[in-house]
mmCIF file of the N, C-alpha and C atoms, coordinates in Angstrom:
data_MODEL
# 
_entry.id   MODEL 
# 
loop_
_atom_site.group_PDB 
_atom_site.id 
_atom_site.type_symbol 
_atom_site.label_atom_id 
_atom_site.label_alt_id 
_atom_site.label_comp_id 
_atom_site.label_asym_id 
_atom_site.label_entity_id 
_atom_site.label_seq_id 
_atom_site.pdbx_PDB_ins_code 
_atom_site.Cartn_x 
_atom_site.Cartn_y 
_atom_site.Cartn_z 
_atom_site.occupancy 
_atom_site.B_iso_or_equiv 
_atom_site.pdbx_formal_charge 
_atom_site.auth_seq_id 
_atom_site.auth_comp_id 
_atom_site.auth_asym_id 
_atom_site.auth_atom_id 
_atom_site.pdbx_PDB_model_num 
ATOM 1   N N  . MET A 1 1  ? 161.895 154.277 165.252 1.00 0.00 ? 1  MET A N  1 
ATOM 2   C CA . MET A 1 1  ? 161.355 155.583 164.980 1.00 0.00 ? 1  MET A CA 1 
ATOM 3   C C  . MET A 1 1  ? 159.896 155.572 165.357 1.00 0.00 ? 1  MET A C  1 
ATOM 4   N N  . ALA A 1 2  ? 159.432 156.714 165.757 1.00 0.00 ? 2  ALA A N  1 
ATOM 5   C CA . ALA A 1 2  ? 158.031 156.854 166.110 1.00 0.00 ? 2  ALA A CA 1 
ATOM 6   C C  . ALA A 1 2  ? 157.503 158.158 165.534 1.00 0.00 ? 2  ALA A C  1 
ATOM 7   N N  . THR A 1 3  ? 156.188 158.223 165.446 1.00 0.00 ? 3  THR A N  1 
ATOM 8   C CA . THR A 1 3  ? 155.517 159.434 164.977 1.00 0.00 ? 3  THR A CA 1 
ATOM 9   C C  . THR A 1 3  ? 154.881 160.106 166.179 1.00 0.00 ? 3  THR A C  1 
ATOM 10  N N  . TYR A 1 4  ? 155.052 161.418 166.288 1.00 0.00 ? 4  TYR A N  1 
ATOM 11  C CA . TYR A 1 4  ? 154.520 162.206 167.392 1.00 0.00 ? 4  TYR A CA 1 
ATOM 12  C C  . TYR A 1 4  ? 153.711 163.356 166.825 1.00 0.00 ? 4  TYR A C  1 
ATOM 13  N N  . THR A 1 5  ? 152.652 163.753 167.540 1.00 0.00 ? 5  THR A N  1 
ATOM 14  C CA . THR A 1 5  ? 151.806 164.852 167.077 1.00 0.00 ? 5  THR A CA 1 
ATOM 15  C C  . THR A 1 5  ? 151.636 165.871 168.197 1.00 0.00 ? 5  THR A C  1 
ATOM 16  N N  . GLN A 1 6  ? 151.732 167.146 167.823 1.00 0.00 ? 6  GLN A N  1 
ATOM 17  C CA . GLN A 1 6  ? 151.515 168.239 168.758 1.00 0.00 ? 6  GLN A CA 1 
ATOM 18  C C  . GLN A 1 6  ? 150.840 169.367 168.011 1.00 0.00 ? 6  GLN A C  1 
ATOM 19  N N  . LYS A 1 7  ? 149.693 169.815 168.501 1.00 0.00 ? 7  LYS A N  1 
ATOM 20  C CA . LYS A 1 7  ? 148.956 170.921 167.886 1.00 0.00 ? 7  LYS A CA 1 
ATOM 21  C C  . LYS A 1 7  ? 148.777 170.721 166.388 1.00 0.00 ? 7  LYS A C  1 
ATOM 22  N N  . GLY A 1 8  ? 148.453 169.501 165.991 1.00 0.00 ? 8  GLY A N  1 
ATOM 23  C CA . GLY A 1 8  ? 148.210 169.203 164.584 1.00 0.00 ? 8  GLY A CA 1 
ATOM 24  C C  . GLY A 1 8  ? 149.448 169.009 163.738 1.00 0.00 ? 8  GLY A C  1 
ATOM 25  N N  . ILE A 1 9  ? 150.606 169.108 164.334 1.00 0.00 ? 9  ILE A N  1 
ATOM 26  C CA . ILE A 1 9  ? 151.865 168.907 163.608 1.00 0.00 ? 9  ILE A CA 1 
ATOM 27  C C  . ILE A 1 9  ? 152.368 167.506 163.923 1.00 0.00 ? 9  ILE A C  1 
ATOM 28  N N  . THR A 1 10 ? 152.566 166.708 162.882 1.00 0.00 ? 10 THR A N  1 
ATOM 29  C CA . THR A 1 10 ? 153.071 165.353 163.053 1.00 0.00 ? 10 THR A CA 1 
ATOM 30  C C  . THR A 1 10 ? 154.522 165.298 162.603 1.00 0.00 ? 10 THR A C  1 
ATOM 31  N N  . VAL A 1 11 ? 155.355 164.693 163.417 1.00 0.00 ? 11 VAL A N  1 
ATOM 32  C CA . VAL A 1 11 ? 156.782 164.579 163.114 1.00 0.00 ? 11 VAL A CA 1 
ATOM 33  C C  . VAL A 1 11 ? 157.227 163.133 163.272 1.00 0.00 ? 11 VAL A C  1 
ATOM 34  N N  . ASP A 1 12 ? 158.306 162.790 162.597 1.00 0.00 ? 12 ASP A N  1 
ATOM 35  C CA . ASP A 1 12 ? 159.009 161.533 162.818 1.00 0.00 ? 12 ASP A CA 1 
ATOM 36  C C  . ASP A 1 12 ? 160.206 161.886 163.689 1.00 0.00 ? 12 ASP A C  1 
ATOM 37  N N  . ALA A 1 13 ? 160.448 161.097 164.704 1.00 0.00 ? 13 ALA A N  1 
ATOM 38  C CA . ALA A 1 13 ? 161.548 161.427 165.602 1.00 0.00 ? 13 ALA A CA 1 
ATOM 39  C C  . ALA A 1 13 ? 162.141 160.175 166.218 1.00 0.00 ? 13 ALA A C  1 
ATOM 40  N N  . PHE A 1 14 ? 163.395 160.301 166.619 1.00 0.00 ? 14 PHE A N  1 
ATOM 41  C CA . PHE A 1 14 ? 164.035 159.238 167.392 1.00 0.00 ? 14 PHE A CA 1 
ATOM 42  C C  . PHE A 1 14 ? 164.989 159.880 168.378 1.00 0.00 ? 14 PHE A C  1 
ATOM 43  N N  . GLN A 1 15 ? 165.210 159.171 169.465 1.00 0.00 ? 15 GLN A N  1 
ATOM 44  C CA . GLN A 1 15 ? 166.151 159.645 170.471 1.00 0.00 ? 15 GLN A CA 1 
ATOM 45  C C  . GLN A 1 15 ? 167.499 158.976 170.238 1.00 0.00 ? 15 GLN A C  1 
ATOM 46  N N  . TRP A 1 16 ? 168.535 159.791 170.144 1.00 0.00 ? 16 TRP A N  1 
ATOM 47  C CA . TRP A 1 16 ? 169.890 159.291 169.981 1.00 0.00 ? 16 TRP A CA 1 
ATOM 48  C C  . TRP A 1 16 ? 170.445 158.994 171.367 1.00 0.00 ? 16 TRP A C  1 
ATOM 49  N N  . LEU A 1 17 ? 170.891 157.776 171.552 1.00 0.00 ? 17 LEU A N  1 
ATOM 50  C CA . LEU A 1 17 ? 171.404 157.369 172.856 1.00 0.00 ? 17 LEU A CA 1 
ATOM 51  C C  . LEU A 1 17 ? 172.910 157.180 172.849 1.00 0.00 ? 17 LEU A C  1 
ATOM 52  N N  . GLY A 1 18 ? 173.556 157.753 171.857 1.00 0.00 ? 18 GLY A N  1 
ATOM 53  C CA . GLY A 1 18 ? 175.006 157.692 171.793 1.00 0.00 ? 18 GLY A CA 1 
ATOM 54  C C  . GLY A 1 18 ? 175.494 156.431 171.102 1.00 0.00 ? 18 GLY A C  1 
ATOM 55  N N  . GLY A 1 19 ? 176.782 156.323 170.982 1.00 0.00 ? 19 GLY A N  1 
ATOM 56  C CA . GLY A 1 19 ? 177.365 155.156 170.349 1.00 0.00 ? 19 GLY A CA 1 
ATOM 57  C C  . GLY A 1 19 ? 177.822 155.450 168.941 1.00 0.00 ? 19 GLY A C  1 
ATOM 58  N N  . SER A 1 20 ? 177.850 154.404 168.124 1.00 0.00 ? 20 SER A N  1 
ATOM 59  C CA . SER A 1 20 ? 178.280 154.567 166.743 1.00 0.00 ? 20 SER A CA 1 
ATOM 60  C C  . SER A 1 20 ? 177.174 154.087 165.808 1.00 0.00 ? 20 SER A C  1 
ATOM 61  N N  . LEU A 1 21 ? 177.244 154.487 164.573 1.00 0.00 ? 21 LEU A N  1 
ATOM 62  C CA . LEU A 1 21 ? 176.219 154.113 163.593 1.00 0.00 ? 21 LEU A CA 1 
ATOM 63  C C  . LEU A 1 21 ? 176.106 152.608 163.439 1.00 0.00 ? 21 LEU A C  1 
ATOM 64  N N  . GLY A 1 22 ? 177.211 151.897 163.563 1.00 0.00 ? 22 GLY A N  1 
ATOM 65  C CA . GLY A 1 22 ? 177.190 150.458 163.408 1.00 0.00 ? 22 GLY A CA 1 
ATOM 66  C C  . GLY A 1 22 ? 176.443 149.730 164.512 1.00 0.00 ? 22 GLY A C  1 
ATOM 67  N N  . ASN A 1 23 ? 176.268 150.386 165.634 1.00 0.00 ? 23 ASN A N  1 
ATOM 68  C CA . ASN A 1 23 ? 175.612 149.763 166.783 1.00 0.00 ? 23 ASN A CA 1 
ATOM 69  C C  . ASN A 1 23 ? 174.209 150.312 167.015 1.00 0.00 ? 23 ASN A C  1 
ATOM 70  N N  . TYR A 1 24 ? 173.642 150.996 166.051 1.00 0.00 ? 24 TYR A N  1 
ATOM 71  C CA . TYR A 1 24 ? 172.385 151.696 166.263 1.00 0.00 ? 24 TYR A CA 1 
ATOM 72  C C  . TYR A 1 24 ? 171.463 151.488 165.081 1.00 0.00 ? 24 TYR A C  1 
ATOM 73  N N  . SER A 1 25 ? 170.206 151.324 165.331 1.00 0.00 ? 25 SER A N  1 
ATOM 74  C CA . SER A 1 25 ? 169.220 151.188 164.271 1.00 0.00 ? 25 SER A CA 1 
ATOM 75  C C  . SER A 1 25 ? 168.498 152.525 164.084 1.00 0.00 ? 25 SER A C  1 
ATOM 76  N N  . LEU A 1 26 ? 168.875 153.248 163.044 1.00 0.00 ? 26 LEU A N  1 
ATOM 77  C CA . LEU A 1 26 ? 168.274 154.550 162.766 1.00 0.00 ? 26 LEU A CA 1 
ATOM 78  C C  . LEU A 1 26 ? 167.143 154.414 161.766 1.00 0.00 ? 26 LEU A C  1 
ATOM 79  N N  . PRO A 1 27 ? 166.184 155.354 161.786 1.00 0.00 ? 27 PRO A N  1 
ATOM 80  C CA . PRO A 1 27 ? 165.160 155.365 160.742 1.00 0.00 ? 27 PRO A CA 1 
ATOM 81  C C  . PRO A 1 27 ? 165.820 155.552 159.373 1.00 0.00 ? 27 PRO A C  1 
ATOM 82  N N  . ALA A 1 28 ? 165.156 155.100 158.334 1.00 0.00 ? 28 ALA A N  1 
ATOM 83  C CA . ALA A 1 28 ? 165.716 155.173 156.979 1.00 0.00 ? 28 ALA A CA 1 
ATOM 84  C C  . ALA A 1 28 ? 166.108 156.596 156.603 1.00 0.00 ? 28 ALA A C  1 
ATOM 85  N N  . TRP A 1 29 ? 165.271 157.586 156.940 1.00 0.00 ? 29 TRP A N  1 
ATOM 86  C CA . TRP A 1 29 ? 165.583 158.973 156.568 1.00 0.00 ? 29 TRP A CA 1 
ATOM 87  C C  . TRP A 1 29 ? 166.856 159.454 157.259 1.00 0.00 ? 29 TRP A C  1 
ATOM 88  N N  . ALA A 1 30 ? 167.090 159.009 158.480 1.00 0.00 ? 30 ALA A N  1 
ATOM 89  C CA . ALA A 1 30 ? 168.292 159.424 159.195 1.00 0.00 ? 30 ALA A CA 1 
ATOM 90  C C  . ALA A 1 30 ? 169.521 158.693 158.666 1.00 0.00 ? 30 ALA A C  1 
ATOM 91  N N  . MET A 1 31 ? 169.373 157.412 158.348 1.00 0.00 ? 31 MET A N  1 
ATOM 92  C CA . MET A 1 31 ? 170.500 156.665 157.788 1.00 0.00 ? 31 MET A CA 1 
ATOM 93  C C  . MET A 1 31 ? 170.949 157.262 156.466 1.00 0.00 ? 31 MET A C  1 
ATOM 94  N N  . ALA A 1 32 ? 169.988 157.737 155.669 1.00 0.00 ? 32 ALA A N  1 
ATOM 95  C CA . ALA A 1 32 ? 170.329 158.335 154.382 1.00 0.00 ? 32 ALA A CA 1 
ATOM 96  C C  . ALA A 1 32 ? 171.119 159.633 154.561 1.00 0.00 ? 32 ALA A C  1 
ATOM 97  N N  . LEU A 1 33 ? 170.943 160.302 155.694 1.00 0.00 ? 33 LEU A N  1 
ATOM 98  C CA . LEU A 1 33 ? 171.595 161.586 155.943 1.00 0.00 ? 33 LEU A CA 1 
ATOM 99  C C  . LEU A 1 33 ? 172.803 161.513 156.864 1.00 0.00 ? 33 LEU A C  1 
ATOM 100 N N  . ALA A 1 34 ? 172.831 160.513 157.712 1.00 0.00 ? 34 ALA A N  1 
ATOM 101 C CA . ALA A 1 34 ? 173.797 160.486 158.806 1.00 0.00 ? 34 ALA A CA 1 
ATOM 102 C C  . ALA A 1 34 ? 175.235 160.517 158.316 1.00 0.00 ? 34 ALA A C  1 
ATOM 103 N N  . LEU A 1 35 ? 175.979 161.391 158.926 1.00 0.00 ? 35 LEU A N  1 
ATOM 104 C CA . LEU A 1 35 ? 177.416 161.418 158.733 1.00 0.00 ? 35 LEU A CA 1 
ATOM 105 C C  . LEU A 1 35 ? 178.026 160.567 159.834 1.00 0.00 ? 35 LEU A C  1 
ATOM 106 N N  . GLN A 1 36 ? 179.247 160.194 159.677 1.00 0.00 ? 36 GLN A N  1 
ATOM 107 C CA . GLN A 1 36 ? 179.871 159.368 160.702 1.00 0.00 ? 36 GLN A CA 1 
ATOM 108 C C  . GLN A 1 36 ? 179.869 160.092 162.040 1.00 0.00 ? 36 GLN A C  1 
ATOM 109 N N  . THR A 1 37 ? 179.734 159.315 163.082 1.00 0.00 ? 37 THR A N  1 
ATOM 110 C CA . THR A 1 37 ? 179.851 159.899 164.408 1.00 0.00 ? 37 THR A CA 1 
ATOM 111 C C  . THR A 1 37 ? 181.308 160.276 164.619 1.00 0.00 ? 37 THR A C  1 
ATOM 112 N N  . PRO A 1 38 ? 181.560 161.409 165.249 1.00 0.00 ? 38 PRO A N  1 
ATOM 113 C CA . PRO A 1 38 ? 182.944 161.858 165.407 1.00 0.00 ? 38 PRO A CA 1 
ATOM 114 C C  . PRO A 1 38 ? 183.732 161.117 166.479 1.00 0.00 ? 38 PRO A C  1 
ATOM 115 N N  . GLY A 1 39 ? 183.176 160.053 167.038 1.00 0.00 ? 39 GLY A N  1 
ATOM 116 C CA . GLY A 1 39 ? 183.895 159.274 168.037 1.00 0.00 ? 39 GLY A CA 1 
ATOM 117 C C  . GLY A 1 39 ? 183.622 159.702 169.463 1.00 0.00 ? 39 GLY A C  1 
ATOM 118 N N  . ASP A 1 40 ? 182.791 160.721 169.637 1.00 0.00 ? 40 ASP A N  1 
ATOM 119 C CA . ASP A 1 40 ? 182.489 161.181 170.990 1.00 0.00 ? 40 ASP A CA 1 
ATOM 120 C C  . ASP A 1 40 ? 181.050 160.852 171.399 1.00 0.00 ? 40 ASP A C  1 
ATOM 121 N N  . GLY A 1 41 ? 180.399 159.963 170.656 1.00 0.00 ? 41 GLY A N  1 
ATOM 122 C CA . GLY A 1 41 ? 179.046 159.551 170.994 1.00 0.00 ? 41 GLY A CA 1 
ATOM 123 C C  . GLY A 1 41 ? 177.957 160.404 170.388 1.00 0.00 ? 41 GLY A C  1 
ATOM 124 N N  . THR A 1 42 ? 178.312 161.443 169.640 1.00 0.00 ? 42 THR A N  1 
ATOM 125 C CA . THR A 1 42 ? 177.317 162.288 169.005 1.00 0.00 ? 42 THR A CA 1 
ATOM 126 C C  . THR A 1 42 ? 177.058 161.819 167.574 1.00 0.00 ? 42 THR A C  1 
ATOM 127 N N  . LEU A 1 43 ? 175.998 162.342 166.980 1.00 0.00 ? 43 LEU A N  1 
ATOM 128 C CA . LEU A 1 43 ? 175.638 162.026 165.598 1.00 0.00 ? 43 LEU A CA 1 
ATOM 129 C C  . LEU A 1 43 ? 175.536 163.335 164.834 1.00 0.00 ? 43 LEU A C  1 
ATOM 130 N N  . ASN A 1 44 ? 176.045 163.383 163.621 1.00 0.00 ? 44 ASN A N  1 
ATOM 131 C CA . ASN A 1 44 ? 175.948 164.581 162.790 1.00 0.00 ? 44 ASN A CA 1 
ATOM 132 C C  . ASN A 1 44 ? 174.978 164.340 161.651 1.00 0.00 ? 44 ASN A C  1 
ATOM 133 N N  . LEU A 1 45 ? 174.027 165.270 161.476 1.00 0.00 ? 45 LEU A N  1 
ATOM 134 C CA . LEU A 1 45 ? 173.055 165.200 160.382 1.00 0.00 ? 45 LEU A CA 1 
ATOM 135 C C  . LEU A 1 45 ? 173.134 166.489 159.570 1.00 0.00 ? 45 LEU A C  1 
ATOM 136 N N  . PRO A 1 46 ? 173.342 166.391 158.249 1.00 0.00 ? 46 PRO A N  1 
ATOM 137 C CA . PRO A 1 46 ? 173.389 167.595 157.431 1.00 0.00 ? 46 PRO A CA 1 
ATOM 138 C C  . PRO A 1 46 ? 171.974 168.133 157.194 1.00 0.00 ? 46 PRO A C  1 
ATOM 139 N N  . THR A 1 47 ? 171.841 169.439 157.225 1.00 0.00 ? 47 THR A N  1 
ATOM 140 C CA . THR A 1 47 ? 170.575 170.114 156.927 1.00 0.00 ? 47 THR A CA 1 
ATOM 141 C C  . THR A 1 47 ? 170.881 171.290 156.016 1.00 0.00 ? 47 THR A C  1 
ATOM 142 N N  . PRO A 1 48 ? 169.856 171.920 155.429 1.00 0.00 ? 48 PRO A N  1 
ATOM 143 C CA . PRO A 1 48 ? 170.117 173.095 154.597 1.00 0.00 ? 48 PRO A CA 1 
ATOM 144 C C  . PRO A 1 48 ? 170.810 174.227 155.362 1.00 0.00 ? 48 PRO A C  1 
ATOM 145 N N  . ARG A 1 49 ? 170.651 174.259 156.675 1.00 0.00 ? 49 ARG A N  1 
ATOM 146 C CA . ARG A 1 49 ? 171.291 175.298 157.500 1.00 0.00 ? 49 ARG A CA 1 
ATOM 147 C C  . ARG A 1 49 ? 172.701 174.926 157.914 1.00 0.00 ? 49 ARG A C  1 
ATOM 148 N N  . GLY A 1 50 ? 173.131 173.726 157.563 1.00 0.00 ? 50 GLY A N  1 
ATOM 149 C CA . GLY A 1 50 ? 174.443 173.238 157.966 1.00 0.00 ? 50 GLY A CA 1 
ATOM 150 C C  . GLY A 1 50 ? 174.288 171.943 158.739 1.00 0.00 ? 50 GLY A C  1 
ATOM 151 N N  . THR A 1 51 ? 175.388 171.400 159.159 1.00 0.00 ? 51 THR A N  1 
ATOM 152 C CA . THR A 1 51 ? 175.370 170.137 159.887 1.00 0.00 ? 51 THR A CA 1 
ATOM 153 C C  . THR A 1 51 ? 174.958 170.384 161.333 1.00 0.00 ? 51 THR A C  1 
ATOM 154 N N  . VAL A 1 52 ? 173.979 169.599 161.793 1.00 0.00 ? 52 VAL A N  1 
ATOM 155 C CA . VAL A 1 52 ? 173.548 169.709 163.183 1.00 0.00 ? 52 VAL A CA 1 
ATOM 156 C C  . VAL A 1 52 ? 174.079 168.515 163.958 1.00 0.00 ? 52 VAL A C  1 
ATOM 157 N N  . ARG A 1 53 ? 174.390 168.766 165.186 1.00 0.00 ? 53 ARG A N  1 
ATOM 158 C CA . ARG A 1 53 ? 174.959 167.740 166.060 1.00 0.00 ? 53 ARG A CA 1 
ATOM 159 C C  . ARG A 1 53 ? 173.870 167.242 167.003 1.00 0.00 ? 53 ARG A C  1 
ATOM 160 N N  . VAL A 1 54 ? 173.685 165.937 167.021 1.00 0.00 ? 54 VAL A N  1 
ATOM 161 C CA . VAL A 1 54 ? 172.718 165.308 167.913 1.00 0.00 ? 54 VAL A CA 1 
ATOM 162 C C  . VAL A 1 54 ? 173.511 164.711 169.074 1.00 0.00 ? 54 VAL A C  1 
ATOM 163 N N  . ASN A 1 55 ? 173.352 165.289 170.245 1.00 0.00 ? 55 ASN A N  1 
ATOM 164 C CA . ASN A 1 55 ? 174.064 164.816 171.427 1.00 0.00 ? 55 ASN A CA 1 
ATOM 165 C C  . ASN A 1 55 ? 173.322 163.656 172.076 1.00 0.00 ? 55 ASN A C  1 
ATOM 166 N N  . ASN A 1 56 ? 174.005 162.965 172.962 1.00 0.00 ? 56 ASN A N  1 
ATOM 167 C CA . ASN A 1 56 ? 173.429 161.856 173.697 1.00 0.00 ? 56 ASN A CA 1 
ATOM 168 C C  . ASN A 1 56 ? 172.138 162.310 174.394 1.00 0.00 ? 56 ASN A C  1 
ATOM 169 N N  . THR A 1 57 ? 171.071 161.589 174.208 1.00 0.00 ? 57 THR A N  1 
ATOM 170 C CA . THR A 1 57 ? 169.698 161.781 174.734 1.00 0.00 ? 57 THR A CA 1 
ATOM 171 C C  . THR A 1 57 ? 168.890 162.821 173.961 1.00 0.00 ? 57 THR A C  1 
ATOM 172 N N  . ASP A 1 58 ? 169.478 163.533 172.998 1.00 0.00 ? 58 ASP A N  1 
ATOM 173 C CA . ASP A 1 58 ? 168.703 164.468 172.170 1.00 0.00 ? 58 ASP A CA 1 
ATOM 174 C C  . ASP A 1 58 ? 167.789 163.703 171.227 1.00 0.00 ? 58 ASP A C  1 
ATOM 175 N N  . TYR A 1 59 ? 166.763 164.394 170.729 1.00 0.00 ? 59 TYR A N  1 
ATOM 176 C CA . TYR A 1 59 ? 165.872 163.852 169.710 1.00 0.00 ? 59 TYR A CA 1 
ATOM 177 C C  . TYR A 1 59 ? 166.176 164.504 168.367 1.00 0.00 ? 59 TYR A C  1 
ATOM 178 N N  . ALA A 1 60 ? 166.264 163.690 167.328 1.00 0.00 ? 60 ALA A N  1 
ATOM 179 C CA . ALA A 1 60 ? 166.323 164.183 165.956 1.00 0.00 ? 60 ALA A CA 1 
ATOM 180 C C  . ALA A 1 60 ? 164.890 164.133 165.438 1.00 0.00 ? 60 ALA A C  1 
ATOM 181 N N  . VAL A 1 61 ? 164.415 165.256 164.913 1.00 0.00 ? 61 VAL A N  1 
ATOM 182 C CA . VAL A 1 61 ? 163.016 165.401 164.526 1.00 0.00 ? 61 VAL A CA 1 
ATOM 183 C C  . VAL A 1 61 ? 162.939 165.774 163.054 1.00 0.00 ? 61 VAL A C  1 
ATOM 184 N N  . ARG A 1 62 ? 162.085 165.073 162.305 1.00 0.00 ? 62 ARG A N  1 
ATOM 185 C CA . ARG A 1 62 ? 161.846 165.417 160.901 1.00 0.00 ? 62 ARG A CA 1 
ATOM 186 C C  . ARG A 1 62 ? 160.378 165.800 160.751 1.00 0.00 ? 62 ARG A C  1 
ATOM 187 N N  . TYR A 1 63 ? 160.157 167.031 160.314 1.00 0.00 ? 63 TYR A N  1 
ATOM 188 C CA . TYR A 1 63 ? 158.803 167.528 160.082 1.00 0.00 ? 63 TYR A CA 1 
ATOM 189 C C  . TYR A 1 63 ? 158.309 167.056 158.724 1.00 0.00 ? 63 TYR A C  1 
ATOM 190 N N  . GLY A 1 64 ? 157.013 167.142 158.488 1.00 0.00 ? 64 GLY A N  1 
ATOM 191 C CA . GLY A 1 64 ? 156.414 166.725 157.224 1.00 0.00 ? 64 GLY A CA 1 
ATOM 192 C C  . GLY A 1 64 ? 157.012 167.432 156.024 1.00 0.00 ? 64 GLY A C  1 
ATOM 193 N N  . SER A 1 65 ? 157.492 168.650 156.217 1.00 0.00 ? 65 SER A N  1 
ATOM 194 C CA . SER A 1 65 ? 158.106 169.424 155.135 1.00 0.00 ? 65 SER A CA 1 
ATOM 195 C C  . SER A 1 65 ? 159.502 168.917 154.786 1.00 0.00 ? 65 SER A C  1 
ATOM 196 N N  . GLY A 1 66 ? 160.042 168.011 155.630 1.00 0.00 ? 66 GLY A N  1 
ATOM 197 C CA . GLY A 1 66 ? 161.391 167.518 155.426 1.00 0.00 ? 66 GLY A CA 1 
ATOM 198 C C  . GLY A 1 66 ? 162.420 168.232 156.286 1.00 0.00 ? 66 GLY A C  1 
ATOM 199 N N  . HIS A 1 67 ? 162.010 169.318 156.930 1.00 0.00 ? 67 HIS A N  1 
ATOM 200 C CA . HIS A 1 67 ? 162.901 170.079 157.814 1.00 0.00 ? 67 HIS A CA 1 
ATOM 201 C C  . HIS A 1 67 ? 163.347 169.191 158.970 1.00 0.00 ? 67 HIS A C  1 
ATOM 202 N N  . ILE A 1 68 ? 164.629 169.220 159.282 1.00 0.00 ? 68 ILE A N  1 
ATOM 203 C CA . ILE A 1 68 ? 165.179 168.425 160.371 1.00 0.00 ? 68 ILE A CA 1 
ATOM 204 C C  . ILE A 1 68 ? 165.643 169.360 161.474 1.00 0.00 ? 68 ILE A C  1 
ATOM 205 N N  . ASP A 1 69 ? 165.317 168.984 162.697 1.00 0.00 ? 69 ASP A N  1 
ATOM 206 C CA . ASP A 1 69 ? 165.689 169.783 163.857 1.00 0.00 ? 69 ASP A CA 1 
ATOM 207 C C  . ASP A 1 69 ? 166.200 168.849 164.941 1.00 0.00 ? 69 ASP A C  1 
ATOM 208 N N  . VAL A 1 70 ? 166.897 169.394 165.888 1.00 0.00 ? 70 VAL A N  1 
ATOM 209 C CA . VAL A 1 70 ? 167.378 168.641 167.045 1.00 0.00 ? 70 VAL A CA 1 
ATOM 210 C C  . VAL A 1 70 ? 166.814 169.307 168.286 1.00 0.00 ? 70 VAL A C  1 
ATOM 211 N N  . MET A 1 71 ? 166.290 168.497 169.200 1.00 0.00 ? 71 MET A N  1 
ATOM 212 C CA . MET A 1 71 ? 165.731 169.010 170.447 1.00 0.00 ? 71 MET A CA 1 
ATOM 213 C C  . MET A 1 71 ? 166.311 168.229 171.618 1.00 0.00 ? 71 MET A C  1 
ATOM 214 N N  . SER A 1 72 ? 166.510 168.927 172.711 1.00 0.00 ? 72 SER A N  1 
ATOM 215 C CA . SER A 1 72 ? 166.898 168.220 173.930 1.00 0.00 ? 72 SER A CA 1 
ATOM 216 C C  . SER A 1 72 ? 165.737 167.329 174.346 1.00 0.00 ? 72 SER A C  1 
ATOM 217 N N  . ALA A 1 73 ? 166.021 166.327 175.150 1.00 0.00 ? 73 ALA A N  1 
ATOM 218 C CA . ALA A 1 73 ? 164.967 165.425 175.613 1.00 0.00 ? 73 ALA A CA 1 
ATOM 219 C C  . ALA A 1 73 ? 163.890 166.198 176.366 1.00 0.00 ? 73 ALA A C  1 
ATOM 220 N N  . ALA A 1 74 ? 164.282 167.167 177.178 1.00 0.00 ? 74 ALA A N  1 
ATOM 221 C CA . ALA A 1 74 ? 163.309 167.943 177.950 1.00 0.00 ? 74 ALA A CA 1 
ATOM 222 C C  . ALA A 1 74 ? 162.390 168.759 177.042 1.00 0.00 ? 74 ALA A C  1 
ATOM 223 N N  . THR A 1 75 ? 162.951 169.400 176.033 1.00 0.00 ? 75 THR A N  1 
ATOM 224 C CA . THR A 1 75 ? 162.149 170.194 175.102 1.00 0.00 ? 75 THR A CA 1 
ATOM 225 C C  . THR A 1 75 ? 161.220 169.313 174.289 1.00 0.00 ? 75 THR A C  1 
ATOM 226 N N  . PHE A 1 76 ? 161.729 168.193 173.816 1.00 0.00 ? 76 PHE A N  1 
ATOM 227 C CA . PHE A 1 76 ? 160.897 167.288 173.023 1.00 0.00 ? 76 PHE A CA 1 
ATOM 228 C C  . PHE A 1 76 ? 159.735 166.754 173.853 1.00 0.00 ? 76 PHE A C  1 
ATOM 229 N N  . THR A 1 77 ? 160.019 166.328 175.070 1.00 0.00 ? 77 THR A N  1 
ATOM 230 C CA . THR A 1 77 ? 158.980 165.787 175.934 1.00 0.00 ? 77 THR A CA 1 
ATOM 231 C C  . THR A 1 77 ? 157.925 166.848 176.243 1.00 0.00 ? 77 THR A C  1 
ATOM 232 N N  . ALA A 1 78 ? 158.349 168.065 176.503 1.00 0.00 ? 78 ALA A N  1 
ATOM 233 C CA . ALA A 1 78 ? 157.406 169.144 176.787 1.00 0.00 ? 78 ALA A CA 1 
ATOM 234 C C  . ALA A 1 78 ? 156.565 169.491 175.563 1.00 0.00 ? 78 ALA A C  1 
ATOM 235 N N  . SER A 1 79 ? 157.136 169.351 174.372 1.00 0.00 ? 79 SER A N  1 
ATOM 236 C CA . SER A 1 79 ? 156.427 169.726 173.151 1.00 0.00 ? 79 SER A CA 1 
ATOM 237 C C  . SER A 1 79 ? 155.539 168.625 172.615 1.00 0.00 ? 79 SER A C  1 
ATOM 238 N N  . PHE A 1 80 ? 155.941 167.372 172.759 1.00 0.00 ? 80 PHE A N  1 
ATOM 239 C CA . PHE A 1 80 ? 155.232 166.276 172.094 1.00 0.00 ? 80 PHE A CA 1 
ATOM 240 C C  . PHE A 1 80 ? 154.717 165.188 173.040 1.00 0.00 ? 80 PHE A C  1 
ATOM 241 N N  . SER A 1 81 ? 154.484 165.519 174.287 1.00 0.00 ? 81 SER A N  1 
ATOM 242 C CA . SER A 1 81 ? 153.940 164.511 175.189 1.00 0.00 ? 81 SER A CA 1 
ATOM 243 C C  . SER A 1 81 ? 152.481 164.753 175.475 1.00 0.00 ? 81 SER A C  1 
# 
């Protein structure tokens, strides 16, 4: 996991590269939330808005408020590089 900052907003984020939970080292906050992967290489994370699906190469982002979002690699790179 790494910390990224954009316009004064700091987030914790990691890129999901597919696979299963047993073969991946997730940040503690994601491990506490992660639901089993459905077998297609994606990761499911529950949020107050419902379960979000993290596809291969997407970033799972946790804001300081605890809000969790999913961004494509292109969007994340454009926002936090």
